[in-house]
C-alpha positions in Angstrom: 0.3 0.2 0.1 1.3 3.5 -0.3 2.0 5.4 2.5 -0.9 7.8 3.7 0.9 11.1 4.3 -0.3 14.6 5.9 1.1 17.1 3.8 1.2 19.3 6.7 3.9 17.4 8.6 5.5 15.0 5.9 7.2 16.0 3.1 5.9 15.0 -0.1 7.1 12.1 -2.0 9.2 12.7 -5.4 8.2 9.7 -7.4 9.3 11.2 -10.6 12.3 9.1 -12.2 14.3 12.1 -13.4 17.7 10.3 -13.7 16.1 8.6 -16.8 13.9 11.0 -18.4 13.6 15.2 -17.8 11.0 17.2 -18.8 12.5 20.1 -20.4 9.7 22.2 -21.4 5.6 22.0 -20.7 2.9 23.5 -23.1 -0.5 24.0 -21.4 -3.8 24.3 -23.0 -6.7 25.0 -20.6 -9.7 25.8 -20.2 -11.0 27.5 -16.9 -14.6 26.2 -16.1 -16.4 28.2 -13.1 -19.7 26.4 -13.0 -17.9 23.1 -12.5 -14.8 24.2 -10.9 -12.7 22.6 -13.2 -9.5 23.5 -15.0 -9.6 21.1 -17.8 -7.6 21.0 -21.6 -3.8 19.0 -22.4 -0.5 19.5 -22.1 2.7 18.4 -24.0 5.9 17.4 -22.2 9.1 17.5 -24.1 11.4 15.2 -22.8 15.3 14.6 -22.9 17.2 11.2 -21.6 18.1 11.7 -18.1 21.7 11.9 -17.0 21.9 9.0 -15.0 20.8 6.8 -18.1 23.3 7.9 -20.1 25.8 7.3 -17.8 24.3 3.7 -17.1 23.5 2.8 -20.6 26.9 3.7 -22.0 28.7 1.3 -19.2 26.4 -1.4 -20.4 24.0 -1.6 -17.8 20.0 -1.8 -18.6 18.8 -1.1 -14.7 16.1 1.8 -15.9 13.7 -0.1 -14.5 14.8 -1.5 -11.3 14.2 1.8 -9.3 10.6 0.9 -9.9 10.3 -2.4 -8.8 10.4 -2.5 -5.2 8.3 0.4 -4.9 5.3 -1.2 -7.4 5.9 -4.3 -5.1 5.0 -2.2 -2.1 1.6 -0.6 -3.1 -1.5 -1.4 -4.7 -2.2 0.8 -7.6 -5.4 1.9 -8.7 -6.6 0.9 -12.1 -4.4 1.2 -14.9 -6.3 2.6 -17.9 -6.3 1.0 -21.3 -6.1 4.1 -24.3 -9.5 5.7 -24.9 -10.8 6.4 -28.4 -13.0 9.0 -29.6 -11.5 11.6 -27.5 -11.9 14.7 -29.6 -8.4 16.3 -30.7 -9.9 19.3 -32.1 -11.1 20.7 -29.0 -9.6 20.8 -25.1 -13.2 20.5 -23.7 -13.5 17.0 -23.2 -16.4 15.1 -21.9 -15.9 11.7 -19.9 -18.9 10.2 -22.3 -17.1 10.6 -25.2 -14.7 7.6 -24.8 -14.5 3.8 -24.0 -12.2 2.1 -21.1 -10.9 -1.3 -22.3 -13.4 -1.7 -24.8 -16.4 -1.1 -22.8 -18.2 2.0 -22.6 -18.2 3.3 -19.2 -21.2 4.7 -17.8 -22.1 8.5 -18.4 -20.7 10.1 -14.9 -22.8 13.1 -15.5 -25.4 14.0 -12.7 -29.0 14.9 -13.6 -28.3 18.8 -13.7 -25.7 17.7 -16.3 -22.2 18.6 -14.2 -19.5 15.5 -15.1 -18.0 13.6 -11.8 -14.4 12.5 -11.7 -15.2 8.4 -12.0 -12.4 7.3 -9.9 -13.0 3.4 -11.5 -12.4 2.1 -14.4 -11.9 -1.4 -16.1 -8.5 -2.2 -17.3 -5.5 -3.7 -16.3 -5.1 -3.8 -12.4 -2.1 -5.8 -11.5 0.8 -3.7 -9.9 3.1 -6.2 -12.4 1.7 -4.2 -15.2 1.8 -0.9 -13.6 5.8 -1.3 -13.6 5.8 -3.0 -16.9 4.8 -5.8 -18.9 7.3 -8.8 -20.2 8.3 -8.5 -23.7 11.2 -10.8 -24.7 12.4 -11.0 -21.4 12.1 -7.7 -20.6 9.9 -5.1 -19.0 8.6 -2.0 -20.7 10.3 1.1 -19.5 7.7 3.5 -17.6 8.1 7.4 -17.4 6.8 8.8 -14.0 5.4 11.8 -12.9 4.4 13.6 -9.8 0.5 14.0 -9.9 -2.2 14.2 -7.5 -5.7 14.5 -7.3 -6.4 14.6 -11.3 -8.8 13.0 -13.6 -6.3 11.6 -16.7 -8.3 11.4 -19.4 -6.1 10.5 -22.2 -2.0 9.9 -23.3 -0.6 10.2 -26.7 2.6 10.6 -28.2 2.9 13.5 -30.0 3.5 13.4 -34.2 6.3 16.1 -34.2 7.5 15.2 -37.3 4.5 16.3 -39.4 5.1 19.9 -38.3 5.4 22.2 -41.2 9.0 23.4 -41.5 10.3 21.0 -38.8 13.0 19.7 -41.4 15.7 22.2 -40.0 15.8 20.1 -36.6 16.1 16.7 -38.5 19.7 17.0 -39.9 20.3 14.2 -42.1 17.6 11.7 -40.7 15.1 10.3 -43.6 11.7 8.5 -42.9 12.0 5.0 -44.3 8.4 4.4 -43.5 9.3 1.9 -40.5 7.8 2.7 -37.4 11.3 2.6 -35.5 12.7 5.3 -37.8 10.0 7.2 -37.7 10.0 7.2 -33.4 13.5 7.8 -33.9 13.1 11.2 -36.2 10.6 12.2 -33.8 12.7 12.0 -30.5 15.8 13.7 -32.7 13.7 16.3 -33.3 12.7 17.3 -29.9 16.5 16.7 -28.7 17.4 19.3 -31.8 14.6 21.5 -30.3 15.4 21.5 -26.4 19.2 22.3 -27.1 18.8 25.0 -29.3 21.3 28.1 -28.1 19.5 30.7 -25.9 19.9 33.7 -28.5 17.2 31.5 -30.5 14.6 31.1 -27.7 11.7 33.0 -29.6 12.2 30.5 -32.8 12.3 27.7 -29.8 8.8 28.6 -28.4 7.6 29.3 -32.0 8.0 25.5 -32.6 7.1 24.3 -29.1 3.8 25.9 -29.8 3.8 24.6 -33.4 4.6 20.9 -32.3 2.2 21.1 -29.3 -0.4 21.4 -31.5 0.5 18.6 -33.7 -1.6 15.5 -34.2 -1.2 12.4 -32.3 1.4 9.6 -33.0 -0.4 7.1 -31.4 -2.1 6.3 -27.6 0.2 5.0 -24.7 -0.7 3.0 -21.7 -1.1 5.1 -18.2 -1.6 4.2 -14.8 -2.6 6.9 -12.0 -1.7 6.4 -8.0 -2.2 8.2 -5.2 1.3 10.7 -6.0 2.1 9.8 -9.7 1.3 9.2 -13.0 3.0 6.3 -15.1 3.3 6.2 -18.4 4.3 3.1 -20.8 4.6 2.2 -24.4 4.4 -1.2 -25.3 7.4 -2.7 -26.0 9.4 0.5 -25.8 12.5 -0.6 -22.9 14.4 2.2 -22.9 14.1 5.9 -22.0 16.2 6.7 -25.2 13.5 5.1 -27.4 10.5 6.0 -25.3 8.6 9.0 -27.0 10.0 12.5 -26.4 6.8 14.7 -26.7 3.7 13.4 -25.2 0.5 14.7 -24.8 -1.7 14.3 -21.4 -5.4 15.5 -21.4 -7.0 15.7 -18.1 -9.0 17.8 -15.5 -8.4 19.2 -12.4 -10.8 18.3 -9.5 -12.8 21.0 -7.7 -11.5 19.6 -4.4 -7.9 19.3 -5.7 -5.5 20.5 -3.5 -3.2 22.7 -5.6 -6.3 25.3 -6.5 -8.6 26.9 -4.2 -12.0 28.4 -5.5 -13.3 31.1 -4.1 -14.7 34.7 -4.2 -13.0 37.8 -4.3 -13.5 40.9 -2.0 -16.0 41.8 -4.0 -18.1 38.6 -4.0 -17.1 37.7 -7.8 -15.6 34.0 -8.4 -11.9 33.3 -8.9 -9.3 30.5 -8.7 -6.1 30.8 -7.6 -2.9 28.4 -7.3 -1.6 27.7 -3.7 1.9 26.9 -3.1 1.0 24.2 -0.5 0.7 21.9 0.6 1.4 19.6 -2.6 2.9 22.2 -4.9 1.0 22.0 -8.4 0.5 18.1 -8.6 -3.0 19.0 -8.8 -3.0 21.4 -11.4 -0.6 19.3 -13.9 1.5 16.0 -14.0 5.2 17.3 -13.6 8.8 16.6 -12.0 9.3 17.7 -8.9 12.7 16.8 -7.6 15.2 19.5 -7.6 17.0 18.6 -10.9 13.9 18.8 -12.9 14.3 22.5 -13.9 12.1 23.6 -17.3 10.4 26.0 -19.2 6.9 26.4 -19.9 4.0 28.0 -22.1 0.3 28.3 -21.2 -2.8 29.3 -23.4 -5.4 29.8 -21.0 -9.0 30.1 -22.0 -12.0 31.6 -20.0 -15.3 33.9 -20.1 -15.2 37.5 -21.2 -14.7 39.7 -18.3 -12.2 37.2 -16.5 -8.5 38.3 -16.1 -5.5 35.6 -16.1 -2.1 36.3 -14.6 0.6 34.1 -14.1 4.1 34.0 -13.3 5.4 34.5 -17.1 8.1 36.8 -18.5 5.6 38.6 -20.5 2.6 40.8 -19.9 -0.3 38.9 -21.1 -3.1 40.3 -22.9 -6.5 38.9 -24.1 -7.4 37.7 -27.5 -10.8 37.4 -28.2 -11.3 33.7 -29.8 -15.3 33.9 -30.1 -17.7 35.9 -28.4 -17.4 35.8 -24.9 -14.5 33.7 -24.7 -10.8 34.9 -24.6 -7.4 33.6 -24.5 -4.4 34.5 -22.2 -1.0 33.8 -23.3 2.3 33.4 -20.8 5.8 31.8 -21.1 8.9 31.9 -19.4 12.7 31.3 -21.2 14.0 30.5 -17.2 14.4 27.0 -16.5 12.6 26.9 -13.2 11.0 24.1 -10.6 7.3 23.4 -11.6 6.3 24.4 -8.3 6.5 27.8 -9.5 4.1 27.9 -11.9 1.3 30.2 -10.6 -1.9 31.1 -12.1 -4.9 33.3 -10.8 -8.2 33.9 -12.4 -10.9 36.5 -11.6 -12.8 39.3 -12.1 -9.8 41.6 -11.4 -9.2 45.5 -12.5 -6.0 46.8 -13.2 -5.0 49.7 -11.2 -3.4 52.5 -13.2 -1.0 55.5 -12.7 -2.9 58.3 -12.8 -1.3 59.6 -16.0 1.9 58.4 -18.6 3.8 61.2 -17.2 3.4 59.8 -13.2 4.4 56.4 -14.5 7.8 57.8 -16.0 8.8 59.8 -12.8 7.7 56.8 -10.6 10.0 54.6 -12.8 13.1 57.0 -12.9 12.7 58.5 -9.4 14.6 55.7 -7.6 17.3 54.7 -10.1 20.9 54.8 -9.1 23.6 55.9 -10.7 25.7 52.9 -12.6 28.6 54.0 -10.7 26.9 53.1 -7.4 25.3 49.7 -8.5 27.0 48.1 -11.4 30.3 47.3 -9.7 29.2 44.6 -7.7 27.8 42.5 -10.9 29.3 43.3 -14.3 32.9 41.0 -13.4 30.4 38.1 -12.5 29.9 35.2 -14.7 26.8 32.8 -14.6 27.5 29.2 -13.9 23.6 28.3 -14.5 22.1 26.1 -17.1 22.1 28.2 -20.6 18.9 30.7 -21.0 18.4 34.4 -21.7 19.9 35.5 -18.5 19.3 39.2 -17.3 22.1 39.6 -15.5 24.4 39.4 -18.5 22.2 42.0 -20.1 24.2 45.6 -19.7 20.4 47.7 -20.1 19.0 45.1 -17.2 22.2 46.1 -14.8 20.1 49.6 -14.6 17.0 48.9 -13.9 16.4 49.2 -10.4 12.7 49.6 -11.2 11.2 46.5 -13.3 8.1 47.1 -15.4 4.6 46.2 -12.8 1.2 46.1 -13.1 -1.1 46.2 -10.5 -4.8 44.0 -9.9 -6.9 44.4 -7.6 -11.0 43.5 -6.9 -13.4 46.3 -8.4 -13.6 47.5 -4.5 -10.5 47.6 -3.5 -9.2 49.8 -6.9 -9.4 53.2 -4.8 -7.7 51.8 -1.9 -4.5 50.6 -3.9 -4.2 54.1 -5.9 -4.5 55.7 -2.4 -2.0 53.3 -0.6 -0.1 50.8 -3.0 1.2 52.1 -6.0 3.4 54.7 -4.5 5.1 51.9 -2.6 6.1 49.3 -5.1 8.5 51.0 -7.1 10.1 52.0 -3.3 10.0 48.2 -2.7 11.7 47.5 -6.2 14.4 50.2 -6.0 15.2 48.7 -2.4 15.5 45.2 -3.6 18.0 46.3 -6.4 19.8 48.0 -4.3 20.0 45.2 -1.9 20.0 42.0 -3.9 21.3 43.3 -7.9 20.0 42.9 -10.7 16.3 41.6 -10.7 15.9 38.0 -12.4 12.7 38.8 -14.1 12.1 41.5 -16.3 8.5 42.6 -15.1 6.3 41.8 -12.3 2.3 41.7 -11.4 1.0 42.6 -8.1 -2.5 41.1 -7.1 -4.7 42.0 -4.2 -5.7 38.2 -3.4 -8.5 36.9 -1.6 -8.5 37.2 2.2 -8.3 33.4 2.8 -5.2 32.7 1.1 -2.2 31.1 2.3 0.6 32.9 3.0 2.9 30.8 1.2 0.6 30.7 -2.0 2.5 32.1 -4.9 6.3 31.9 -5.3 
């Protein structure tokens, strides 16, 4: 049996096998449904073979599965899910009665008023042996393990990145011969070339991540959900090297999921926000949480008009109208960070703006320091982190004591924010700059959160 943990007292279990497969980039495509209190859609994971597997395989050791075996013996799994059919690929809105499991149609879990409920039981493979990997020519299938909790996973599939227009530039000399293994190798090679692009090509990289995330499915994968993990495998694939390096997971959150809080703001309008404790983002999307798992991400979030989507992105998200009454918001980060730093807040927020453009200019320059006083501490430093577009090496960033910022508030607190908060933010940013140095991020959003917000809520 899996250990029953108290997240308020015990450390969270790190289930993800990052030594063998490492997520380099996430692409989230989500809808926020305030009627049913769920966030649903898909996430595409772009993966690289982990460093430990590369070392062991080069020494002739095939031990990628061994670390899971004892764990699988010690717990009773939830039912494995056979790949589902007839899931609508053209829309992130997923209905439970649109697919069948194990060749047998499930009962429609909708209640009388049409609200969908998470179906906790499904027919299919149920033995722990199958959850770890089936026997294939004397060897077990490799299993990708992700940290996950309180999520309803609907479907997992490989992504056919080889079919993306213009992707040929990442295939080098590889050719498609029609053989399935050659096609698999080509897809993995494309992902490898994409995730290892030099930092100065980050905009091109984001563009192709977007294109690849929208590619058609390349075949469904077997998956199993446990209390703290999601396990994914492809029949006959026995090593991380051969495992699909781009996969799409269709899922939906649960109304009581411990990573998000559905509540109302101070104006009694509905809102939802991520909760950094007690289980980080495991109930928001499947991810990897060990300290070595640093990744970039991009997210498109759709919601009804009137709602504002704020996220911990590097860009200032602006809404795009998809159709009447539906807006889409887009954010991204180019700095690899832990998945636990991903934050989202959706509500009927109002932006609190400066009184005039002139006042804003004065605010952002008033607290700037001469370069002779601020730049001497950092101009000789060389960063030792992984490669990304680092602001510490940007001469303009060295002189920016106050980064661009926006302030959002419930409507009822707008005037209080103008009176009490706006003039304090540039002072705080300048003090942080004088004490700690260059701001690692290029911008900041400040949100006045509901009163029930956890003090550790957003990183």
